[in-house]
Residue frames relative to the residue before (quaternion, step in Angstrom):
aa qw qx qy qz dx dy dz
X 1.0000 0.0000 0.0000 0.0000 0.00 0.00 0.00
X 0.4434 -0.6891 0.5095 0.2626 3.57 -0.94 0.97
X 0.6220 -0.5390 0.4404 0.3587 3.45 -1.37 0.63
X 0.4444 -0.6794 0.4651 0.3531 3.67 -0.76 0.82
X 0.6400 -0.5498 0.3745 0.3845 3.57 -1.14 0.63
X 0.1000 -0.7818 0.6154 -0.0056 3.44 -1.07 1.03
X 0.5639 -0.6055 0.4300 0.3613 3.62 -0.91 0.74
X 0.4835 -0.6491 0.4872 0.3279 3.57 -0.93 0.80
X 0.5591 -0.5658 0.4891 0.3578 3.59 -1.31 0.50
X 0.5921 -0.5765 0.4431 0.3474 3.58 -1.24 0.61
X 0.6951 -0.4906 0.3010 0.4308 3.55 -1.16 0.52
X 0.7984 0.1709 -0.0764 0.5723 3.60 1.02 -0.80
X 0.0643 0.7738 -0.6214 0.1048 3.55 -0.77 1.16
X 0.0576 -0.7873 0.6136 -0.0151 3.47 -0.66 1.12
X 0.0519 -0.8081 0.5867 -0.0068 3.58 -0.58 1.13
X 0.1496 -0.8301 0.5371 0.0108 3.52 -0.47 1.29
X 0.1974 -0.7552 0.6142 0.1158 3.65 -0.45 1.17
X 0.8609 0.1123 -0.1292 0.4791 3.47 -1.27 0.69
X 0.0826 0.7969 -0.5715 0.1776 3.53 0.89 1.15
X 0.7174 -0.0455 -0.0104 0.6951 3.54 1.46 -0.47
X 0.1890 -0.7664 0.6027 0.1165 3.53 -1.39 0.21
X 0.6012 -0.6074 0.3967 0.3351 3.53 -1.24 0.41
X 0.4770 0.6805 -0.4510 0.3256 3.58 1.16 -0.32
X 0.5136 -0.6525 0.4369 0.3458 3.66 -0.78 0.90
X 0.6075 0.5701 -0.3381 0.4377 3.59 1.04 -0.75
X 0.6829 0.4550 -0.3146 0.4771 3.56 0.99 -0.75
X 0.5905 0.5635 -0.3352 0.4705 3.60 1.13 -0.73
X 0.6778 0.4860 -0.2807 0.4750 3.58 0.99 -0.76
X 0.6527 0.5042 -0.3087 0.4737 3.62 1.23 -0.52
X 0.5091 0.6862 -0.4236 0.3009 3.62 1.08 -0.53
X 0.7219 0.4391 -0.3364 0.4158 3.66 0.47 -0.91
X 0.6556 0.5310 -0.3244 0.4278 3.63 1.09 -0.36
X 0.4708 0.6672 -0.4443 0.3685 3.60 1.29 -0.04
X 0.1365 -0.7550 0.6379 0.0668 3.49 -1.19 0.94
X 0.1050 0.8295 -0.5218 0.1695 3.54 -0.11 1.40
X 0.0811 -0.8559 0.5077 0.0555 3.58 0.60 1.08
X 0.6893 0.4564 -0.3312 0.4548 3.66 0.88 -0.81
X 0.6506 0.4874 -0.3659 0.4531 3.57 0.89 -0.64
X 0.5872 0.5498 -0.3687 0.4658 3.65 0.97 -0.60
X 0.7066 0.4365 -0.2734 0.4852 3.62 0.81 -0.93
X 0.6532 0.5178 -0.3508 0.4268 3.58 0.95 -0.64
X 0.6160 0.5408 -0.3247 0.4718 3.62 1.14 -0.81
X 0.6462 0.5163 -0.3340 0.4520 3.57 1.05 -0.57
X 0.6402 0.4894 -0.2996 0.5108 3.57 1.27 -0.50
X 0.7595 0.3914 -0.2059 0.4770 3.65 1.05 -0.49
X 0.2304 -0.7478 0.5946 0.1850 3.63 -1.18 0.14
X 0.5601 -0.5897 0.4545 0.3634 3.66 -1.11 0.63
X 0.0912 -0.8069 0.5808 0.0574 3.59 -0.88 0.90
X 0.8154 0.0159 0.0093 0.5786 3.66 1.09 -0.43
X 0.0367 -0.7717 0.6337 0.0406 3.48 -1.08 0.82
X 0.1788 -0.7854 0.5924 0.0163 3.48 -0.89 1.24
X 0.0102 0.8021 -0.5970 0.0110 3.66 -0.34 1.18
X 0.5647 -0.6242 0.3913 0.3720 3.61 1.23 0.31
X 0.6609 -0.5376 0.3543 0.3855 3.55 -1.22 0.08
X 0.6800 0.4570 -0.2886 0.4955 3.58 1.25 -0.15
X 0.6324 -0.6195 0.3229 0.3347 3.62 1.14 0.48
X 0.6931 -0.4827 0.2538 0.4714 3.47 1.25 0.41
X 0.3251 0.7235 -0.5314 0.2976 3.61 0.90 0.87
X 0.3798 -0.7160 0.5266 0.2564 3.55 -1.15 0.60
X 0.5593 0.5753 -0.3924 0.4498 3.54 1.24 0.54
X 0.4139 0.6798 -0.5241 0.3031 3.65 1.02 0.33
X 0.5718 -0.5893 0.4367 0.3675 3.63 -1.12 0.61
X 0.7799 0.2953 -0.1901 0.5181 3.53 0.83 -0.81
X 0.3425 -0.7784 0.4730 0.2304 3.67 -0.45 1.07
X 0.6857 -0.5177 0.3054 0.4105 3.64 -1.11 0.44
X 0.7046 0.4802 -0.3149 0.4169 3.57 0.91 -0.65
X 0.5862 0.5418 -0.3460 0.4930 3.48 1.30 -0.33
X 0.6133 0.5362 -0.3092 0.4907 3.52 1.08 -0.82
X 0.6924 0.4701 -0.2878 0.4655 3.56 0.87 -0.96
X 0.6186 0.5100 -0.3555 0.4805 3.61 1.00 -0.72
X 0.6640 0.4992 -0.3503 0.4327 3.63 0.71 -0.79
X 0.6527 0.4725 -0.3294 0.4922 3.59 0.92 -0.78
X 0.6685 0.5339 -0.3330 0.3964 3.60 0.82 -0.71
X 0.7339 0.3946 -0.2021 0.5147 3.58 1.14 -0.85
X 0.5110 -0.6719 0.4039 0.3525 3.59 1.31 -0.09
X 0.3576 0.7094 -0.5117 0.3271 3.56 1.19 0.77
X 0.2876 0.7520 -0.5217 0.2822 3.59 0.29 1.26
X 0.6305 -0.5280 0.4281 0.3747 3.47 -1.38 0.23
X 0.7263 -0.4183 0.2999 0.4556 3.67 -1.32 0.27
X 0.7347 0.4396 -0.2512 0.4515 3.59 0.77 -0.74
X 0.5863 -0.5935 0.3639 0.4142 3.57 1.28 -0.01
X 0.5742 0.6110 -0.3719 0.3984 3.54 1.17 -0.11
X 0.6055 -0.5635 0.4161 0.3777 3.53 -1.26 0.52
X 0.5244 -0.5779 0.5120 0.3590 3.57 -1.26 0.55
X 0.5825 -0.5692 0.4519 0.3639 3.64 -1.12 0.63
X 0.6416 -0.5419 0.3516 0.4136 3.51 -1.25 0.52
X 0.8254 0.2495 -0.2099 0.4610 3.49 -1.14 0.93
X 0.6790 0.4991 -0.2664 0.4679 3.52 1.32 -0.06
X 0.3562 0.7157 -0.5292 0.2843 3.67 1.16 0.41
X 0.2787 -0.8165 0.4848 0.1435 3.61 -0.48 1.19
X 0.0830 -0.8728 0.4799 0.0321 3.54 0.52 1.21
X 0.6329 0.5257 -0.3231 0.4676 3.48 1.02 -0.78
X 0.6584 0.5286 -0.3011 0.4433 3.55 0.95 -0.82
X 0.6420 0.5433 -0.2872 0.4584 3.52 1.16 -0.95
X 0.6787 0.4845 -0.2669 0.4831 3.62 1.22 -0.51
X 0.6635 0.5645 -0.2612 0.4158 3.50 1.39 -0.35
X 0.5221 -0.6125 0.4951 0.3272 3.60 -1.25 0.47
X 0.7407 0.3251 -0.1996 0.5530 3.54 1.29 -0.20
X 0.0259 -0.8781 0.4730 0.0678 3.60 0.75 1.02
X 0.5935 0.5982 -0.3780 0.3834 3.64 1.12 -0.44
X 0.6060 0.5560 -0.3575 0.4425 3.60 1.28 -0.42
X 0.5022 -0.6547 0.4857 0.2883 3.54 -1.10 0.77
X 0.0741 0.8224 -0.5486 0.1309 3.56 -0.60 1.16
X 0.0200 0.7832 -0.6197 -0.0463 3.54 -1.35 0.09
X 0.4664 -0.6123 0.5440 0.3341 3.57 -1.39 0.08
X 0.1783 -0.6892 0.6903 0.1291 3.53 -1.32 0.68
X 0.0558 -0.7854 0.6164 0.0060 3.62 -0.77 1.05
X 0.3757 -0.7034 0.5562 0.2338 3.51 -0.76 1.00
X 0.0110 -0.7966 0.6017 -0.0574 3.60 -1.08 0.89
X 0.3306 -0.6714 0.6122 0.2551 3.40 -1.42 0.07
X 0.1977 -0.7664 0.5973 0.1292 3.61 -0.73 1.13
X 0.1858 -0.8187 0.5415 0.0445 3.59 -0.53 1.20
X 0.2342 -0.8200 0.5157 0.0831 3.50 -0.36 1.37
X 0.0742 -0.7838 0.6163 0.0174 3.54 -0.70 1.16
X 0.7886 -0.3432 0.2654 0.4358 3.46 -1.48 -0.15
X 0.8206 0.1905 -0.0403 0.5373 3.60 0.92 -1.03
X 0.8181 0.1570 -0.0573 0.5502 3.67 1.08 -0.33
X 0.3044 -0.7019 0.5992 0.2361 3.45 -1.41 0.21
X 0.1895 -0.8044 0.5608 0.0498 3.51 -0.74 1.19
X 0.3333 -0.7500 0.5489 0.1588 3.48 -1.06 0.83
X 0.0699 -0.7482 0.6578 0.0511 3.55 -0.93 0.95
X 0.3189 -0.7986 0.4725 0.1933 3.59 -0.44 1.24
X 0.7366 -0.5072 0.2377 0.3790 3.52 -1.29 0.52
X 0.6513 0.5439 -0.3176 0.4233 3.56 1.10 -0.71
X 0.6366 0.4681 -0.3157 0.5253 3.57 1.32 -0.01
X 0.6378 0.5779 -0.3073 0.4060 3.63 1.23 -0.13
X 0.4206 -0.7078 0.4852 0.2944 3.59 1.24 -0.19
X 0.2142 0.8227 -0.4941 0.1818 3.58 1.16 0.67
X 0.0909 -0.7624 0.6393 0.0417 3.52 -1.14 0.68
X 0.6540 -0.4958 0.3664 0.4384 3.58 -1.24 0.27
X 0.5895 0.6245 -0.3829 0.3405 3.58 1.02 -0.63
X 0.7379 0.3278 -0.1983 0.5557 3.57 1.15 -0.69
X 0.6562 0.5321 -0.3286 0.4224 3.68 1.02 -0.67
X 0.6729 0.5395 -0.3201 0.3919 3.51 0.78 -0.98
X 0.6443 0.5129 -0.3228 0.4664 3.68 0.84 -0.80
X 0.6564 0.5141 -0.3104 0.4566 3.57 1.04 -0.73
X 0.6424 0.4952 -0.3068 0.4979 3.47 1.12 -0.76
X 0.6436 0.4950 -0.3537 0.4644 3.64 0.85 -0.61
X 0.6470 0.5364 -0.3197 0.4375 3.63 1.17 -0.63
X 0.7302 0.4543 -0.2335 0.4537 3.55 1.07 -1.03
X 0.5690 0.6615 -0.3883 0.2963 3.46 0.93 -0.87
X 0.6398 0.5142 -0.3390 0.4597 3.72 0.82 -0.83
X 0.6720 0.4827 -0.3328 0.4524 3.65 0.88 -0.79
X 0.6492 0.4827 -0.3513 0.4712 3.56 1.02 -0.68
X 0.5970 0.5614 -0.3773 0.4313 3.68 0.92 -0.69
X 0.6489 0.5202 -0.3457 0.4344 3.59 0.92 -0.84
X 0.7139 0.3482 -0.2638 0.5474 3.71 1.07 -0.48
X 0.6744 -0.5539 0.3358 0.3545 3.69 0.90 0.58
X 0.5911 0.5540 -0.3758 0.4500 3.63 1.21 0.36
X 0.1845 -0.7729 0.5989 0.0991 3.56 -0.80 0.98
X 0.1906 -0.7909 0.5753 0.0846 3.51 -0.69 1.16
X 0.1064 -0.7749 0.6214 0.0446 3.53 -1.19 0.76
X 0.3766 -0.7447 0.5045 0.2216 3.56 -0.65 0.98
X 0.0648 -0.8041 0.5900 0.0322 3.63 -0.63 1.09
X 0.7712 -0.1569 0.0979 0.6092 3.59 0.87 -0.74
X 0.6909 -0.4707 0.3357 0.4339 3.60 -1.32 0.10
X 0.7487 0.4002 -0.2282 0.4768 3.61 1.09 -0.51
X 0.8039 0.1754 -0.1000 0.5594 3.67 1.21 -0.34
X 0.1447 -0.7683 0.6234 0.0111 3.52 -0.91 1.10
X 0.3411 -0.7269 0.5652 0.1890 3.59 -0.99 0.81
X 0.0909 -0.7786 0.6209 0.0101 3.61 -0.75 1.03
X 0.0364 -0.7651 0.6427 -0.0108 3.60 -1.13 0.75
X 0.3830 0.6893 -0.5531 0.2689 3.62 -1.13 0.75
X 0.6210 -0.5878 0.3738 0.3593 3.59 -1.02 0.68
X 0.6156 0.5847 -0.3467 0.3987 3.54 1.06 -0.76
X 0.6110 0.5683 -0.3258 0.4446 3.63 1.26 -0.34
X 0.5008 0.6609 -0.4148 0.3747 3.58 1.28 -0.17
X 0.8432 0.1970 -0.0883 0.4924 3.64 -0.83 0.77
X 0.4935 0.6665 -0.4358 0.3498 3.60 1.26 0.23
X 0.2659 -0.7644 0.5690 0.1458 3.69 -0.45 1.13
X 0.1102 0.8158 -0.5615 0.0841 3.59 -0.66 0.85
X 0.4787 -0.6506 0.5039 0.3061 3.62 -1.15 0.53
X 0.5299 -0.5876 0.5221 0.3182 3.46 -1.26 0.88
X 0.5841 -0.5490 0.4868 0.3471 3.54 -1.34 0.54
X 0.6428 0.5475 -0.3279 0.4238 3.58 1.06 -0.60
X 0.6147 0.5008 -0.3330 0.5104 3.47 1.44 -0.20
X 0.7968 0.3802 -0.1717 0.4372 3.55 0.67 -1.07
X 0.5233 0.6634 -0.4173 0.3345 3.60 1.19 -0.56
X 0.8384 0.1733 -0.1358 0.4986 3.63 -0.81 0.95
X 0.6860 0.4589 -0.2486 0.5070 3.59 1.32 0.02
X 0.6517 -0.4760 0.4170 0.4182 3.47 -1.37 0.23
X 0.3918 -0.7499 0.4850 0.2210 3.62 -0.81 1.10
X 0.5153 0.6834 -0.4335 0.2819 3.65 1.16 -0.48
X 0.6724 0.5312 -0.2877 0.4277 3.59 0.96 -0.78
X 0.7440 0.4142 -0.2121 0.4795 3.52 1.19 -0.52
X 0.4571 0.6355 -0.4709 0.4068 3.60 1.22 0.32
X 0.0661 -0.8203 0.5676 0.0248 3.62 -0.64 1.06
X 0.4908 -0.6569 0.4984 0.2815 3.56 -1.37 0.43
X 0.3165 -0.7732 0.5047 0.2172 3.62 1.22 -0.16
X 0.0976 -0.8529 0.5070 0.0776 3.62 0.47 1.11
X 0.6337 0.5322 -0.3303 0.4540 3.61 1.16 -0.68
X 0.8148 0.0586 -0.0343 0.5758 3.60 1.11 -0.43
X 0.0683 -0.8624 0.5003 0.0357 3.55 0.60 1.17
X 0.6064 0.5430 -0.3680 0.4494 3.62 1.04 -0.66
X 0.6464 0.5196 -0.2896 0.4778 3.57 0.96 -0.97
X 0.6280 0.5477 -0.3171 0.4529 3.61 0.94 -0.85
X 0.6943 0.4645 -0.2737 0.4768 3.58 0.87 -1.03
X 0.6253 0.5391 -0.3364 0.4531 3.61 0.95 -0.80
X 0.6685 0.4740 -0.3250 0.4720 3.65 0.91 -0.88
X 0.6370 0.5166 -0.3555 0.4483 3.61 0.87 -0.77
X 0.6264 0.5057 -0.3372 0.4881 3.64 1.04 -0.73
X 0.6663 0.4887 -0.3288 0.4573 3.69 0.89 -0.82
X 0.5933 0.5619 -0.3464 0.4607 3.61 1.16 -0.61
X 0.6545 0.5068 -0.2871 0.4820 3.51 1.01 -0.83
X 0.6163 0.5310 -0.3223 0.4841 3.53 0.99 -0.93
X 0.6730 0.5183 -0.3024 0.4325 3.66 0.80 -1.03
X 0.6311 0.5389 -0.3461 0.4376 3.56 0.97 -0.79
X 0.7028 0.4400 -0.2782 0.4850 3.54 0.86 -0.97
X 0.6068 0.5262 -0.3607 0.4742 3.72 1.07 -0.65
X 0.7163 0.4776 -0.2672 0.4329 3.55 0.67 -0.99
X 0.6390 0.5387 -0.3354 0.4348 3.56 1.11 -0.76
X 0.7068 0.4480 -0.2460 0.4891 3.56 1.12 -0.62
X 0.5652 0.6434 -0.3702 0.3599 3.61 1.25 -0.30
X 0.6052 -0.5807 0.4085 0.3600 3.60 -1.04 0.68
X 0.6089 0.5605 -0.3636 0.4277 3.61 1.02 -0.58
X 0.5554 0.5787 -0.3915 0.4509 3.63 1.16 -0.51
X 0.7456 0.4033 -0.2512 0.4672 3.60 0.70 -1.02
X 0.6061 0.5484 -0.3737 0.4385 3.58 1.14 -0.56
X 0.6524 0.4655 -0.3349 0.4955 3.65 0.98 -0.64
X 0.6676 0.4828 -0.3595 0.4382 3.58 0.71 -0.72
X 0.6301 0.5283 -0.3650 0.4366 3.63 1.08 -0.61
X 0.6620 0.4598 -0.2628 0.5303 3.62 1.32 -0.48
X 0.4009 -0.7317 0.4620 0.3009 3.62 1.35 0.09
X 0.4408 0.6146 -0.4916 0.4316 3.41 0.97 1.20
X 0.6079 -0.5795 0.3961 0.3712 3.44 -1.08 0.70
X 0.3642 -0.7229 0.5208 0.2712 3.73 -0.59 0.88
X 0.4369 -0.6308 0.5624 0.3080 3.56 -1.29 0.36
X 0.0128 -0.8350 0.5478 -0.0495 3.56 -0.58 1.06
X 0.8264 0.0185 -0.0374 0.5615 3.64 1.25 0.29
X 0.2990 -0.7380 0.5556 0.2395 3.60 -1.19 -0.21
X 0.3232 -0.7201 0.5857 0.1842 3.54 -1.29 0.39
X 0.3416 -0.7321 0.5719 0.1424 3.57 -0.99 0.94
X 0.1822 0.7729 -0.5985 0.1063 3.67 -0.79 0.92
X 0.8219 0.3210 -0.1988 0.4265 3.50 -1.42 0.17
X 0.3367 0.7914 -0.4534 0.2340 3.56 1.26 0.63
X 0.5493 0.6143 -0.4642 0.3246 3.60 -1.22 0.58
X 0.3464 -0.7133 0.5734 0.2059 3.48 -1.38 -0.26
X 0.3752 -0.6749 0.5811 0.2570 3.54 -1.29 0.45
X 0.1007 -0.8598 0.4997 0.0301 3.66 -0.25 1.17
X 0.7080 0.3745 -0.2898 0.5239 3.51 1.01 0.71
X 0.5585 -0.6092 0.4137 0.3819 3.71 -0.83 0.55
X 0.1677 0.7641 -0.6077 0.1367 3.50 -0.89 1.00
X 0.1921 -0.7272 0.6409 0.1533 3.48 -1.39 0.45
X 0.2913 -0.7886 0.5146 0.1686 3.53 -0.50 1.14
X 0.4724 -0.6779 0.5037 0.2521 3.48 -1.12 0.75
X 0.5797 -0.5612 0.4081 0.4273 3.65 -1.11 0.35
X 0.5216 -0.6549 0.4440 0.3192 3.63 -1.07 0.82
X 0.5010 -0.5858 0.5269 0.3580 3.52 -1.33 0.41
X 0.6391 -0.4979 0.4260 0.4027 3.47 -1.43 0.23
X 0.0347 -0.8002 0.5969 -0.0466 3.58 -0.88 1.10
X 0.2735 -0.7784 0.5507 0.1267 3.55 -0.29 1.23
X 0.3149 -0.7834 0.5146 0.1497 3.66 -0.88 0.80
X 0.5399 0.6680 -0.4256 0.2850 3.65 1.05 -0.50
X 0.6294 0.5256 -0.3333 0.4653 3.65 0.91 -0.85
X 0.6840 0.5105 -0.3073 0.4208 3.51 0.80 -1.01
X 0.6844 0.5132 -0.2789 0.4364 3.55 0.83 -1.07
X 0.6608 0.4852 -0.3040 0.4852 3.58 1.02 -0.73
X 0.6692 0.5114 -0.3076 0.4427 3.55 0.94 -0.88
X 0.6401 0.5413 -0.3085 0.4497 3.68 1.04 -0.84
X 0.7330 0.3565 -0.2237 0.5344 3.55 1.19 -0.44
X 0.3955 -0.7643 0.4220 0.2851 3.48 1.49 0.33
X 0.3398 0.6954 -0.5153 0.3680 3.58 0.99 1.07
X 0.0614 -0.8515 0.5186 0.0464 3.60 0.36 1.18
X 0.5411 0.5666 -0.4365 0.4423 3.73 1.04 -0.13
X 0.6853 0.4605 -0.2468 0.5074 3.48 0.95 -1.06
X 0.5918 0.5327 -0.3731 0.4762 3.68 1.14 -0.53
X 0.6454 0.4713 -0.3464 0.4912 3.72 0.77 -0.88
X 0.6595 0.4904 -0.3580 0.4432 3.73 0.72 -0.80
X 0.6558 0.5191 -0.3285 0.4389 3.59 1.05 -0.74
X 0.6280 0.5269 -0.3427 0.4588 3.52 1.11 -0.65
X 0.6368 0.5326 -0.3166 0.4588 3.60 1.07 -0.87
X 0.6633 0.4802 -0.3188 0.4773 3.56 1.01 -0.70
X 0.6363 0.5003 -0.3466 0.4740 3.55 0.92 -0.79
X 0.6461 0.5391 -0.3425 0.4178 3.70 0.86 -0.68
X 0.7211 0.4107 -0.2477 0.5000 3.58 1.12 -0.60
X 0.7052 0.4199 -0.2641 0.5066 3.59 1.23 -0.11
X 0.8417 0.1853 -0.1023 0.4967 3.57 -0.20 -1.15
X 0.6209 0.5366 -0.3373 0.4613 3.59 1.00 -0.75
X 0.6829 0.4972 -0.2930 0.4479 3.55 0.91 -1.03
X 0.6114 0.5472 -0.3403 0.4594 3.55 1.12 -0.92
X 0.6650 0.5157 -0.3123 0.4408 3.67 0.92 -0.88
X 0.6290 0.5379 -0.3273 0.4559 3.50 1.11 -0.85
X 0.6410 0.5104 -0.3149 0.4790 3.61 0.93 -0.77
X 0.6543 0.4966 -0.3254 0.4684 3.59 0.93 -0.78
X 0.6391 0.5340 -0.3156 0.4546 3.55 0.90 -0.98
X 0.6764 0.5085 -0.2807 0.4529 3.66 0.91 -1.00
X 0.6571 0.4689 -0.2968 0.5102 3.56 1.24 -0.54
X 0.5848 -0.6173 0.3679 0.3762 3.62 1.14 -0.04
X 0.4607 0.6737 -0.4649 0.3431 3.53 1.25 0.12
X 0.5103 -0.6297 0.4802 0.3354 3.57 -1.18 0.58
X 0.0394 0.7950 -0.6029 0.0551 3.54 -0.87 0.99
X 0.1379 -0.7644 0.6247 0.0806 3.58 -1.23 0.59
X 0.0636 -0.7589 0.6478 0.0177 3.49 -0.96 0.92
X 0.0640 -0.7693 0.6352 0.0257 3.53 -0.99 1.02
X 0.1334 -0.7917 0.5942 0.0483 3.56 -0.68 1.09
X 0.1037 -0.8184 0.5649 -0.0173 3.62 -0.60 1.11
X 0.1313 -0.7336 0.6611 0.0865 3.47 -1.05 1.00
X 0.6878 -0.4287 0.3589 0.4631 3.44 -1.17 -0.72
X 0.7203 0.3894 -0.2404 0.5213 3.65 1.17 -0.24
X 0.8393 0.1210 0.0095 0.5299 3.57 0.85 -0.98
X 0.2207 -0.7203 0.6400 0.1512 3.56 -1.29 0.45
X 0.0436 -0.8151 0.5771 0.0259 3.59 -0.72 0.89
X 0.1647 -0.7999 0.5704 0.0875 3.60 -0.68 1.03
X 0.1652 -0.7654 0.6204 0.0454 3.50 -1.16 0.90
X 0.0446 0.7706 -0.6354 -0.0230 3.64 -1.04 0.45
X 0.7689 -0.4053 0.2408 0.4319 3.54 -1.47 0.33
X 0.4099 -0.6641 0.5768 0.2414 3.58 -1.06 0.80
X 0.5768 -0.5735 0.4195 0.4031 3.54 -1.14 0.51
X 0.3201 -0.7514 0.5462 0.1862 3.59 -1.08 0.79
X 0.4590 0.6454 -0.5112 0.3338 3.62 -1.22 0.05
X 0.7608 -0.4411 0.2518 0.4039 3.40 -1.48 0.34
X 0.6814 0.4889 -0.2974 0.4563 3.66 0.88 -0.88
X 0.6820 0.4718 -0.3110 0.4642 3.53 0.94 -0.63
X 0.6137 0.5349 -0.3362 0.4735 3.53 1.14 -0.62
X 0.6277 0.5262 -0.3323 0.4676 3.55 1.11 -0.73
X 0.6710 0.4968 -0.3180 0.4492 3.53 0.92 -0.89
X 0.6206 0.5222 -0.3599 0.4611 3.65 1.06 -0.66
X 0.6467 0.5287 -0.3165 0.4496 3.57 1.03 -0.80
X 0.6339 0.5166 -0.3360 0.4673 3.56 1.03 -0.84
X 0.6428 0.5239 -0.3087 0.4658 3.59 0.99 -0.93
X 0.6407 0.5122 -0.3354 0.4633 3.57 1.00 -0.78
X 0.7259 0.4470 -0.2805 0.4411 3.62 0.76 -0.86
X 0.6843 0.4696 -0.2754 0.4852 3.55 1.03 -0.78
X 0.4402 -0.7116 0.4415 0.3240 3.50 1.18 -0.51
X 0.2499 -0.7646 0.5767 0.1426 3.49 -1.06 0.78
X 0.6390 -0.4782 0.4185 0.4334 3.56 -1.22 0.16
X 0.5548 -0.5842 0.4250 0.4126 3.77 -0.82 0.64
X 0.6268 -0.5744 0.3943 0.3490 3.39 -1.19 0.65
X 0.6095 0.5699 -0.3488 0.4267 3.61 1.11 -0.81
X 0.6068 0.5498 -0.3643 0.4435 3.57 1.16 -0.61
X 0.5816 0.5575 -0.3665 0.4654 3.63 1.11 -0.47
X 0.6837 0.4664 -0.2735 0.4902 3.50 0.90 -1.02
X 0.6113 0.5726 -0.3619 0.4092 3.63 1.00 -0.61
X 0.6740 0.5117 -0.3085 0.4344 3.58 1.18 -0.53
X 0.5999 0.6202 -0.3586 0.3562 3.55 1.22 -0.27
């Protein structure tokens, strides 16, 4: 059954991942943000949708708010038009020419063992190159094939996996688990418990395989984090005909800084965004062009669109201006 008709996205849609974060250091940095263009833009727009997820706005959902917002924006929904359940957004299938096939992403990582927890460092923070990643791929692929999973090498940091066992596997986004303890993000995949157990066993086998691989010693000799495992994400399939819409603009700088807990760089990224994309949206909104802004934290995604224009609307904006609004950082604090 085709996806029910959905209104097309406005001409301009800016989706901002990690507009705020749960880290106390980020919360402490919010009042110091100087974002004049964002403040002016929010005065031109009005809230149209709030997505707090199925858990009421927890930062422990498997699918973070910006991924849920992106899925909605491009039309990545189930056959009845509803959102995919938490952790079941089929991102690998969405990027495939055969979306009905069960697929996932394998991302190489370093599991850092501490006194009380195991922390995951994703591949894009390890400086991985083909020199080290390709031999690991060649070593793991036969093990995956024995379990009905076909691996395809896409890049040093991400491999494509396909196989029926990947259908219905709930998994945490790398944007959730990166830099954090992995224990909270290991799921039992109620929709496919056998597949979930198989994947956990395969992850354990990969850790032992990689530990004894020459690439492990080669990276240690270079004083680089060795690769000692992989993380599964974006698993599932799209089991109905659908045509995805073009994605909104998604700046990466805030996300990259937040995932490394670099809050000085995060503040600088907000300042740069305010004078570039945000300013451009403000100019468009003031010209009467349709714009959409989606601000995403780690708990909530909030979508804004053009407020009604005309005399009454202008009067309302003037009243808001003279009475004063909550500071912009307060809006970010709610995300």
